[in-house]
N, C-alpha and C positions, 0 to 999 in steps of 0.2 A: 504494500500500500504506500502511496506517495504521501509524505508528510505535509505537502503543500495543499492537499485536497481539504476543503472545508465544506461543511454543510451550508447550503445556500438558503434553505427554507426551514422555518420553524413553525410548528403547530403548537399553540398554547391555549389553555383554557383560562378564561378570566371572567368573573361575574356571570357564571352560567352560560357563557358563549365560547365557541371555538374561533380562534383567529389564526390566519396564516400570515407570516411575515417573510418578505423577500429580503434576505440579507446580502444579496450579491448584485454586482453590476455586470457580471459575466454570464449570468443565467437569466432567462425570462420566465415569468410565471403569469398565467392567466387563470381567472376564476370566472366561469361562464362567459368566456371571450372578452372579459374586462382585464386589462393589464394591471398587475400589481407592480407599481414602480419600485425600483431599488430602494431599500431601507424604509418601505411603507408596509402597512398591514391592511388586511381586509377581513371582515367578519364572515364566517362560513355558516351556511345553512344546510340542512339535510338535502341531499340530492345535488349539491353543487358539483360542477365538473372542473377539476383542477388539471391544468396542463403545465408542464415544466420542461425546459430544455435550453439549449444554447441560444443566446441572443445574437442578432446579426448587426 
């Protein structure tokens, strides 16, 4: 395993809700086709579609 590899996404529970946090500028995350900007978070709901991959 490469020591430079870091987790780019975090799922956290806060006040009875789940949140996804994009902690990277190298990877892209969308929730229901809405971009989660680097270093921002979005509240998740049941049935949300999360996509994650390299940004261009």
